[in-house]
C-alpha positions as CSV (number, residue, x, y, z in Angstrom):
1,M,-90.0,147.4,-2.9
2,N,-87.4,145.3,-4.6
3,G,-89.5,143.5,-7.2
4,V,-92.0,143.7,-10.0
5,R,-95.7,144.2,-10.0
6,H,-97.8,141.9,-12.1
7,P,-99.6,144.0,-14.7
8,F,-103.0,142.3,-14.3
9,T,-103.2,141.2,-10.7
10,D,-101.0,143.9,-9.1
11,A,-99.2,141.1,-7.1
12,L,-95.7,141.9,-6.0
13,Y,-93.0,139.4,-7.2
14,E,-89.7,139.8,-5.3
15,P,-86.5,137.7,-5.6
16,V,-85.7,136.0,-2.3
17,G,-82.0,135.4,-3.1
18,D,-81.9,131.6,-3.0
19,G,-83.4,131.3,-6.5
20,T,-87.0,131.6,-5.3
21,V,-89.7,134.3,-5.6
22,M,-91.9,135.7,-2.8
23,V,-95.3,136.7,-4.2
24,T,-97.5,139.1,-2.2
25,L,-101.1,139.6,-3.2
26,H,-103.1,141.8,-0.8
27,D,-102.4,140.2,2.6
28,R,-101.4,136.7,1.4
29,T,-97.9,135.6,0.5
30,G,-96.4,132.5,-1.1
31,R,-92.9,131.4,-2.1
32,F,-92.3,129.8,-5.6
33,T,-89.5,128.4,-7.6
34,S,-88.2,130.2,-10.7
35,E,-90.5,127.9,-12.7
36,G,-93.6,129.0,-10.7
37,R,-93.9,125.9,-8.6
38,W,-95.5,126.5,-5.2
39,L,-93.1,125.9,-2.2
40,D,-94.9,127.3,0.8
41,G,-97.3,130.0,2.0
42,E,-101.0,130.8,1.8
43,L,-100.9,132.1,-1.8
44,R,-100.6,129.0,-4.0
45,E,-100.9,130.5,-7.6
46,A,-98.3,132.6,-9.4
47,D,-97.4,133.5,-13.0
48,P,-94.6,131.1,-14.0
49,H,-93.3,133.5,-16.6
50,L,-92.9,136.4,-14.2
51,C,-91.3,134.0,-11.6
52,G,-88.7,133.0,-14.2
53,W,-88.1,136.6,-15.1
54,V,-87.6,137.7,-11.5
55,A,-85.7,134.8,-10.1
56,G,-84.2,133.1,-13.2
57,R,-80.6,132.8,-14.0
58,R,-78.9,136.1,-15.1
59,V,-77.0,135.9,-18.4
60,T,-74.4,138.6,-19.1
61,S,-74.0,140.0,-22.6
62,H,-70.6,139.7,-24.2
63,R,-71.2,143.1,-25.8
64,V,-71.8,144.8,-22.5
65,T,-68.7,143.1,-20.9
66,A,-66.5,144.0,-23.9
67,K,-67.7,147.6,-23.9
68,A,-66.9,147.9,-20.2
69,E,-63.4,146.5,-20.7
70,R,-62.7,148.9,-23.6
71,G,-64.1,152.0,-22.0
72,T,-66.6,154.3,-23.5
73,N,-64.4,155.7,-26.2
74,G,-63.5,152.2,-27.6
75,S,-59.8,152.2,-26.4
76,R,-58.4,149.7,-24.0
């Protein structure tokens, strides 16, 4: 499993890699955009917030990047 389970429906939300999400609920699947719009598949409903969280754009933190460049003890 490389995804997140929905806390209420137990559907599995997995990133496809092209910016879309594959949602599996029992024996039905559907593919959705990161905004939760249906693209194809038998399953036609998905949580748009969870789709965005799973397949949305990743933003790096300047704090994490700066810390990694300095090292753990703060020196460069």
